[in-house]
DRENLOSE-863065 format. One line per field, with one value per residue (C-alpha): residue in one letter; residue number from 0; x, y, z. Coordinates in pm, 1 decimal, always signed. Each point is the difference from the previous one (the first is absolute). Layout:
<drengus>
resn: A	...
resi: NUM	...
x: X	...
y: Y	...
z: Z	...
</drengus>
This chain:
<drengus>
resn: X	X	X	X	X	X	X	X	X	X	X	X	X	X	X	X	X	X	X	X	X	X	X	X	X	X	X	X	X	X	X	X	X	X	X	X	X	X	X	X	X	X	X	X	X	X	X	X	X	X	X	X	X	X	X	X	X	X	X	X	X	X	X	X	X	X	X	X	X	X	X	X	X	X	X	X	X	X	X	X	X	X
resi: 0	1	2	3	4	5	6	7	8	9	10	11	12	13	14	15	16	17	18	19	20	21	22	23	24	25	26	27	28	29	30	31	32	33	34	35	36	37	38	39	40	41	42	43	44	45	46	47	48	49	50	51	52	53	54	55	56	57	58	59	60	61	62	63	64	65	66	67	68	69	70	71	72	73	74	75	76	77	78	79	80	81
x: +10527.8	+182.4	-141.8	+22.7	-54.2	-232.3	-178.4	+29.3	+120.8	-284.2	-249.2	+184.6	-28.6	-359.4	-59.6	+203.4	-218.1	-314.5	-225.0	-280.9	-337.0	+43.8	+368.1	+136.5	-32.0	-331.0	-319.0	-355.8	-221.7	-357.1	-345.9	+65.7	+214.7	-175.0	+285.3	+137.5	+320.4	+223.1	+186.3	+84.9	+256.1	+167.9	+76.3	+379.4	-55.7	-318.9	-179.6	-308.1	-186.9	-312.8	-304.4	-382.9	-118.3	+350.4	+353.4	+141.1	+284.7	+257.3	+146.7	+304.3	+146.7	-102.3	+328.6	-154.6	+66.8	-366.8	-11.9	-356.4	-98.1	+101.7	-116.1	-388.5	-247.0	-264.0	+253.4	-137.9	+340.3	+112.8	+348.5	-22.0	+353.8	+36.5
y: +14556.9	-133.4	+152.4	-180.0	+126.4	+239.5	-260.3	-42.8	-349.6	-65.9	+75.3	-233.4	-273.8	+51.7	-15.3	-326.6	-157.0	+109.2	-306.8	+67.5	-105.3	-315.5	-174.5	-63.9	-369.3	-11.5	-213.3	+28.6	-289.6	+38.6	-114.1	-265.3	-181.6	-316.0	-54.7	-351.1	+82.1	-35.1	+329.8	-81.8	-252.4	+206.7	+280.9	-12.0	+278.5	-104.6	+328.2	-174.0	-153.3	-214.8	+184.0	-46.0	+102.0	+64.4	+29.2	+276.4	+196.1	+116.9	+287.5	+43.8	-337.0	-13.7	-13.5	+7.5	-359.3	-1.3	-384.0	+40.4	+199.3	-232.5	-344.2	+148.7	-212.5	+282.8	+296.7	+146.6	+186.4	+274.8	+152.7	+364.4	+128.6	+359.3
z: +10292.0	-343.5	-324.8	-288.2	-348.2	+162.7	+212.1	+359.0	+101.9	+235.4	-284.0	-204.8	+242.8	+66.7	-391.3	-11.9	+268.8	-102.6	-120.8	-273.9	+73.1	-213.9	+3.4	-293.5	+23.9	+40.7	-88.1	+42.7	+19.1	-171.7	+73.2	-283.2	+248.5	+87.8	+287.5	-156.0	+161.9	-297.2	+42.6	+371.2	-67.5	-295.6	+219.1	+124.8	+249.3	+139.8	-93.8	-35.0	+312.4	-13.0	+92.2	-10.3	-315.3	-219.1	+131.4	+153.5	-137.0	+225.4	-206.5	+182.5	-62.3	-402.5	-153.7	-367.2	-105.6	-156.0	-12.3	+192.9	-300.3	-269.5	+219.1	+96.4	-232.8	+18.7	-47.5	+304.5	+124.2	-174.4	+4.8	+98.7	-32.2	+62.2
</drengus>
């Protein structure tokens, strides 16, 4: 066991791998979405996927380019940075 500034190294590793409930680069799509698909083409990481009512957001893929927020004609995509 290694101690670094009073913390056990395994505790530090656990904290570094902890993910918040909302990723730092995450967006949410509101009910104002018309499913036009404009956002799908803007995401370089393909974090938005076509779904029946509104696109599905894959939080783990979102890298915070935010192009989808700007392209949405109804303002239905919200940036929810933590």
